[in-house]
C-alpha positions as a printed Julia matrix, in Angstrom:
88×3 Matrix{Float64}:
 134.72  106.46  116.01
 134.42  105.87  119.74
 131.66  108.4   120.01
 129.75  106.7   117.28
 130.07  103.38  119.17
 129.02  105.03  122.43
 125.93  106.35  120.56
 125.08  103.18  118.59
 125.18  100.67  121.47
 122.55  102.28  123.78
 120.31  102.93  120.52
 120.63   99.34  119.4
 119.43   98.26  122.95
 116.55  100.67  122.86
 115.63   99.35  119.41
 115.81   95.82  120.45
 113.54   96.51  123.42
 110.97   98.27  121.07
 111.31   95.4   118.49
 110.57   92.78  121.23
 107.58   94.77  122.54
 106.07   95.21  119.02
 106.64   91.57  118.23
 104.91   90.29  121.36
 102.07   92.88  120.9
 101.67   91.95  117.19
 101.58   88.11  118.05
  98.91   88.83  120.63
  96.73   90.65  118.29
  96.96   88.04  115.7
  96.19   85.47  118.28
  93.07   87.44  119.19
  92.18   87.88  115.61
  92.44   84.0   115.03
  90.31   83.11  118.15
  87.5    85.81  117.06
  87.57   84.11  113.57
  87.16   80.81  115.07
  84.22   81.94  117.18
  82.76   83.97  114.28
  82.65   81.12  111.88
  81.55   78.58  114.6
  84.25   76.17  113.53
  84.45   72.71  115.08
  87.58   70.89  115.97
  90.68   71.8   118.06
  90.77   75.55  118.38
  94.3    75.39  119.99
  95.6    73.61  116.77
  93.81   76.19  114.6
  95.29   79.08  116.45
  98.78   77.29  116.45
  98.54   76.89  112.66
  97.6    80.46  112.11
 100.4    81.71  114.14
 102.93   79.55  112.34
 101.64   81.14  109.25
 102.06   84.53  110.74
 105.62   83.76  111.84
 106.64   83.17  108.09
 104.68   86.21  106.85
 105.83   89.42  105.19
 103.95   91.41  107.86
 106.24   89.86  110.65
 109.25   90.8   108.64
 108.18   94.4   108.43
 108.87   94.72  112.15
 112.44   94.73  111.31
 111.79   98.23  110.05
 112.37   99.22  113.71
 116.01   98.78  112.98
 116.14   99.82  109.44
 114.55  103.16  109.57
 116.29  104.92  112.44
 119.75  103.36  111.41
 119.14  104.36  107.77
 118.06  107.8   108.83
 121.32  108.29  110.92
 123.37  106.94  108.02
 121.81  109.41  105.58
 122.19  112.47  107.96
 125.76  111.63  108.38
 126.22  111.21  104.49
 124.5   114.51  103.95
 126.46  116.4   106.61
 129.85  115.19  105.49
 129.58  114.87  101.8
 127.18  117.58  100.56
């Protein structure tokens, strides 16, 4: 059990760093797309408010929640390998 904890704590730290990096990158890409859409359509009004509304919608979107796969996929694969190794 101690060996598993010694393995999982650094893994969770690494996965958290990857998640934060992907989250920031994804948000920046979305921001650029909103600004490009604003300029392409030639919209009038407050651009910053438009971008803020778009980012708020993005924060609640399913695409944003998919980033949690950074945790689910590796930990699920490890759990599956442990199960297969021990019980099959």
